[in-house]
C-alpha positions in Angstrom: 0.0 0.0 0.0 2.8 2.4 0.8 4.5 1.9 -2.5 1.2 2.4 -4.2 0.7 5.7 -2.5 3.8 7.0 -4.1 2.4 6.2 -7.6 -0.8 8.3 -7.0 -0.9 11.1 -9.6 1.6 9.4 -12.0 0.4 5.8 -12.6 -2.7 5.6 -10.3 -5.4 8.2 -10.6 -6.5 8.3 -7.0 -6.3 6.2 -3.9 -9.8 4.6 -4.2 -8.6 2.9 -7.4 -6.5 0.5 -5.2 -9.4 -0.9 -3.3 -11.8 -1.2 -6.2 -9.1 -2.8 -8.3 -8.5 -5.5 -5.7 -12.2 -6.1 -5.4 -12.7 -6.5 -9.1 -9.6 -8.7 -9.4 -10.9 -11.0 -6.5 -14.3 -11.3 -8.1 -12.7 -12.2 -11.5 -10.5 -14.9 -10.0 -13.5 -16.3 -8.0 -15.5 -16.5 -11.2 -12.6 -18.2 -13.1 -12.1 -20.7 -10.4 -15.8 -21.5 -10.3 -16.0 -22.0 -14.1 -12.9 -24.3 -14.0 -14.2 -26.3 -11.1 -17.5 -26.9 -12.9 -15.5 -27.9 -16.0 -17.1 -25.1 -18.0 -15.1 -23.4 -20.8 -13.1 -20.3 -19.9 -11.7 -18.1 -22.7 -8.0 -17.6 -22.6 -6.4 -14.2 -23.0 -6.4 -10.7 -21.6 -9.6 -9.0 -20.8 -10.2 -5.3 -19.7 -13.0 -5.0 -17.1 -14.3 -1.5 -16.8 -17.2 -1.1 -14.4 -17.2 2.6 -15.1 -17.8 2.0 -18.7 -20.8 -0.1 -17.9 -22.3 1.6 -14.8 -21.3 5.3 -15.1 -23.6 7.8 -16.6 -22.7 9.5 -19.9 -21.0 12.7 -19.0 -20.3 13.7 -15.4 -22.1 16.5 -13.8 -20.5 19.8 -12.6 -20.8 18.7 -9.0 -18.8 15.5 -9.6 -16.1 17.3 -11.6 -15.7 19.9 -8.9 -15.6 17.3 -6.2 -13.1 15.2 -8.1 -10.9 18.2 -8.9 -10.9 19.3 -5.2 -10.1 15.7 -4.0 -7.3 15.4 -6.5 -5.7 18.6 -5.2 -6.0 17.4 -1.6 -4.3 14.1 -2.4 -1.6 15.9 -4.4 -0.8 18.3 -1.5 -0.6 15.3 0.9 1.9 13.6 -1.4 3.9 16.7 -1.9 4.2 17.0 1.9 5.7 13.5 2.2 
């Protein structure tokens, strides 16, 4: 987690990305293990899973953009203070 915090702003957009990524990765592995244990076919290869692409509304509202911008600045100041 500490190494990941240093990557915020460069490779990781914000800190919540860490938890959501772990959650989606865990669910993906659980699904794959279930399919394999039931002897069902499982496609091979790389897959991009984007919940935002499926669940997010088209276009973010002004309130969201303001909140996100403010949050990003707070996180950046905390990183700069390290």
